[in-house]
N, C-alpha and C positions, 0 to 999 in steps of 0.2 A: 317305364312307358316312354317312347320316343316322342319327340317334338311333333313329328308328323301325325303320328296316331292321336295325340292330344288335340291337334288342331283339326283333325277330322271329327272328333267328338264335339268339339267346340262349334264347328260349323253346323253339325247336325242339331245340337241343341238350340243354336240361333235361328235355324229353320223352323224346329218345332215351336219356338217362341213366337216367331213371326206368323206361323199358321195359327196359333191359338189366339194371339191378338186380333188376327183379321176375322177369325170366327166369331170373336166377342164383339168386334164392331158390327158385323153383320146381324148378329142377334140383336144387338141394341137398336139398329136400324129397323129390322123386322118388328121388334117390339114397339117401337115409335109409330110405325104404321098401324099396327094393331090397335094401340091406343087411340090414335085419330079415328079409326074406324069404330070405336067404342067397345073394342073386346079387350077384357082385362085378363093379362096373363102374368101379372106381378109375381105371383107365388113360384110358377115355372121359372121365370127369369132369375129369381133369387137363388134358386137351387142351382141352375146353370152357372150363374155368376160365382157362387161358392166353389163349385168344383173347378172352373176356370181359374180362380185365384189360387186355389191349392196347387193346381198343376203349374201355374206360372211361378209360384213361389219355389216349387221344387226345381224347376229349370233355372231360375236366378241362382238358387243355392249351388247347384252343379256348376254353373258358369263361374261362380265366386271361388269354388274349390279348385278349378282349373287355374285361375289366377293365383292362388295361394300355394299351388303345387301339391295339393291333397286330394286331387280328383278321384284317384283310385283307392283312396284310403277309407275304410269304414268308419263311419261316425260313431259306431257303438263300441266296437273292440279295437279300433285302430289297426286291423289286419288289412289285408289287400283285397280289393274287389277284382275279380278276374275279368280280363279283357272281353271274354266271350259274353259274360254277364252284362257288361257295359255296352257291348254291341247290340244286345237284345233290348236293353233299357238304358240308354244313355243318361238318364237322370237318376240312377241308382245310387244310394248313399250308403247302403249296407251290404256286407258280404253275404254270401248264401247262408252262412251258419246264423247271422244276425236277422236276416229279413224274414219276417213272417210270410210262410207259405212257399218259401224257396228251399228250405232245408229238409 
């Protein structure tokens, strides 16, 4: 994979991370307003936060793989993750054969 292609993926992942963090900040702000109004939604916020933490961890892992030079390497079988698959899901860490639901 060329440096230019990797850089496009890196920028895409950074944009996803920024969007996720902004959404998280907005959700926290909204939750604070609800709490001030006496409306309890902590269970919903915990669920959203868990999903956001998982997505953020996946993005961070992908960025770290770019830095290590293993971005297009499957973490399960060490085969190659196709560029088409990475375009569809830049945080993919498994090839089609190893990813549940893709094979």
